[in-house]
Structures are given as C-alpha cells and as structure tokens.
VEXDREN-2710 file (C-alpha; in Angstrom, 1 decimal):
% VEXDREN-2710
k/r/px/py/pz
1/MET/39.9/150.0/75.0
2/ARG/37.6/147.6/73.2
3/ARG/38.1/146.7/69.5
4/THR/35.3/147.4/67.1
5/LEU/34.6/145.4/64.0
6/SER/32.1/146.8/61.6
7/LEU/31.2/144.4/58.9
8/ASP/28.8/145.0/55.9
9/LEU/28.0/142.2/53.5
10/GLN/26.9/143.0/50.0
11/PHE/25.8/140.7/47.2
12/ALA/25.7/141.5/43.4
13/THR/22.4/139.6/43.1
14/GLN/19.7/138.0/45.3
15/ALA/20.6/134.6/43.8
16/LEU/24.3/135.1/44.8
17/GLN/23.2/136.0/48.3
18/ASN/21.1/132.8/48.6
19/GLN/24.1/130.8/47.3
20/VAL/26.6/132.4/49.8
21/LEU/24.3/132.1/52.8
22/ALA/23.6/128.4/51.9
23/ILE/27.4/127.8/52.3
24/VAL/28.4/130.0/55.2
25/SER/26.6/132.0/57.9
26/MET/27.2/135.6/58.8
27/ALA/28.5/134.4/62.2
28/GLN/31.2/132.3/60.5
29/ILE/32.2/135.2/58.3
30/ARG/32.4/137.5/61.3
31/LYS/34.5/134.9/63.1
32/TRP/36.9/134.5/60.2
33/VAL/37.4/138.2/59.8
34/GLY/37.6/138.8/63.6
35/VAL/40.7/136.6/64.0
36/CYS/42.5/138.8/61.5
37/PHE/42.2/142.1/63.3
38/GLN/43.4/143.2/66.7
39/ASN/42.5/146.8/66.1
40/ASN/39.3/148.5/64.9
41/ALA/38.3/147.6/61.4
42/THR/35.5/148.6/59.1
43/LEU/35.0/146.2/56.2
44/THR/32.6/145.7/53.4
45/ILE/32.6/142.3/51.9
46/ARG/31.0/142.0/48.5
47/PHE/30.2/138.8/46.7
48/VAL/30.1/139.2/42.9
49/ASN/29.7/137.3/39.7
50/LYS/32.4/136.8/37.1
51/ALA/31.4/139.8/35.1
52/GLU/31.8/142.2/38.0
53/ALA/35.0/140.6/39.1
54/HIS/36.3/141.0/35.5
55/ASP/35.3/144.7/35.3
56/LEU/36.9/145.5/38.7
57/ASN/40.1/143.6/37.9
58/LEU/40.4/145.3/34.6
59/PHE/39.6/148.8/35.8
60/PHE/41.7/148.8/39.0
61/ARG/44.5/146.3/38.2
62/GLY/44.7/146.3/34.4
63/PHE/44.1/142.5/34.2
64/ASP/41.5/141.5/31.5
65/LYS/40.1/138.6/33.4
66/PRO/38.0/137.9/36.5
67/THR/39.7/137.2/39.7
68/ASN/38.9/135.3/42.9
69/VAL/39.5/138.1/45.5
70/LEU/40.3/141.8/45.4
71/THR/41.1/144.1/48.4
72/PHE/40.7/147.8/48.4
73/SER/42.3/149.5/51.5
74/TYR/41.6/153.1/52.4
75/PRO/43.8/155.5/54.5
76/THR/42.7/156.0/58.0
77/GLN/43.7/157.9/61.1
78/GLY/45.6/155.8/63.7
79/LYS/45.6/152.0/63.7
80/SER/42.0/151.6/62.4
81/ILE/41.6/149.7/59.1
82/GLU/39.0/150.4/56.4
83/ALA/38.7/148.2/53.4
84/ASP/36.4/146.6/50.8
85/ILE/37.0/142.9/50.0
86/VAL/35.4/141.5/46.8
87/LEU/35.0/137.8/46.4
88/CYS/33.9/136.1/43.2
89/LEU/31.9/133.0/44.3
90/PRO/31.8/131.3/40.8
91/ILE/35.6/131.4/40.7
92/LEU/36.0/130.3/44.3
93/ARG/33.6/127.4/43.5
94/ALA/35.6/126.3/40.4
95/GLU/38.9/126.7/42.2
96/ALA/37.8/124.6/45.2
97/LYS/36.6/121.8/42.9
98/GLU/39.8/122.0/40.8
99/GLN/42.0/121.9/43.9
100/GLN/39.8/119.3/45.6
101/LYS/39.1/121.5/48.6
102/SER/35.9/122.1/50.4
103/LEU/34.2/125.4/49.3
104/VAL/33.9/126.6/52.9
105/ALA/37.6/126.1/53.6
106/HIS/38.5/127.8/50.3
107/LEU/36.2/130.7/51.0
108/ALA/37.7/131.1/54.5
109/HIS/41.2/131.1/53.0
110/LEU/40.4/133.8/50.4
111/LEU/38.6/136.0/52.9
112/ILE/41.5/135.8/55.3
113/HIS/43.8/136.4/52.4
114/GLY/41.8/139.6/51.6
115/CYS/41.9/140.7/55.2
116/LEU/45.6/140.3/55.4
117/HIS/45.9/142.5/52.3
118/ALA/43.8/145.1/54.1
119/LYS/46.3/145.0/56.9
120/GLY/49.1/145.7/54.4
121/TYR/50.5/142.2/53.7
122/ASP/51.4/141.4/50.2
123/HIS/52.9/138.5/48.2
124/LEU/54.7/140.2/45.3
125/LYS/58.2/139.3/46.6
126/PRO/59.0/135.7/47.6
127/LYS/59.9/136.7/51.2
128/ASP/56.7/138.6/51.6
129/ALA/54.7/135.8/50.0
130/SER/56.2/133.2/52.4
131/CYS/55.4/135.5/55.4
132/MET/51.8/136.0/54.3
133/GLU/51.2/132.3/53.5
134/ALA/52.6/131.3/56.9
135/LEU/50.2/133.7/58.6
136/GLU/47.3/132.4/56.5
137/ILE/48.1/128.8/57.4
138/LYS/48.3/129.7/61.1
139/ILE/45.0/131.6/61.1
140/LEU/43.2/128.8/59.1
141/GLN/44.6/126.1/61.4
142/SER/43.4/128.1/64.5
143/LEU/39.9/127.9/62.9
144/GLY/40.1/124.2/62.2
145/TYR/40.9/124.4/58.4
146/PRO/43.8/122.6/56.7
147/ASN/46.8/124.2/55.1
148/PRO/45.5/125.6/51.8
149/TYR/48.9/125.3/50.0
END
C-alpha cells in the first residue's frame, strides 16, 4: 500500500508568503515533511506573524508570548496522522540570527520538530527530550543539515 502525504501551506499575509517562498520552496518543505512520516499524513503548515503566534500560544497553551512552532494533532482512525503545524517566521528569523544558524536549516529543524510532535513525540521529560532530539539530529543530518543543538 502506498503512503499518502497531503500537505497544505497557509500564510497569514501575502508579504509573509513572499518571504517564506524566497527562503524555501514547496518541494523542500514537502521533502522535509516526507522524511518524517512512513504512514499516511494530512498536514496544514501555517506561517504566521508574532501577533498570531502570541494569540495561539496564549489561547491553547496559556503562555502570554509568541512562540516559534506549535503543533496541533487530531485523532484519526488507524495509523494516519492529521495535524496543523504553525511556524512564526519572525521568531525563526531572530532565533537563527541569535544562534548563528542559517535560516533554512533552522526552519527545517523547527518544521521537523513540529512533525515529530504530530507523531506523538514530546520533550517534557529529559528521557523523552533526548530521544526526540536524537531523532531530529538524525533526520536533519539525512537532509544535509548540521546538528541544531
């Protein structure tokens, strides 16, 4: 049976869409996401500004600040995965600069991070965090990106 990956990209504004697509292509995003899933997956990836990231983080997590990535997973039948991943480009840009990383590598990392959350991985406990980080490193290295940690 063939795996199906359904991917929808959304952008909070036209300006944000122009900025994202100047950094990364749809094909790159599909490749990054594709290496994370062996089973069927339906994902919406939404790029937002700080205001929307703040509102979502406050409403859904109770944190009164914007965040770099949020993942919303939905129950499904069988092994299929459905999720929304929200990425805040202004925060990713600032983090990449602060951490002296390329924006493309940082975007790949946080998108993969969100995909792993969609698969059920978490990093609240140290043991879970080390497992998730090791998987992120392995996936990023398979795509030609350096260890983000």
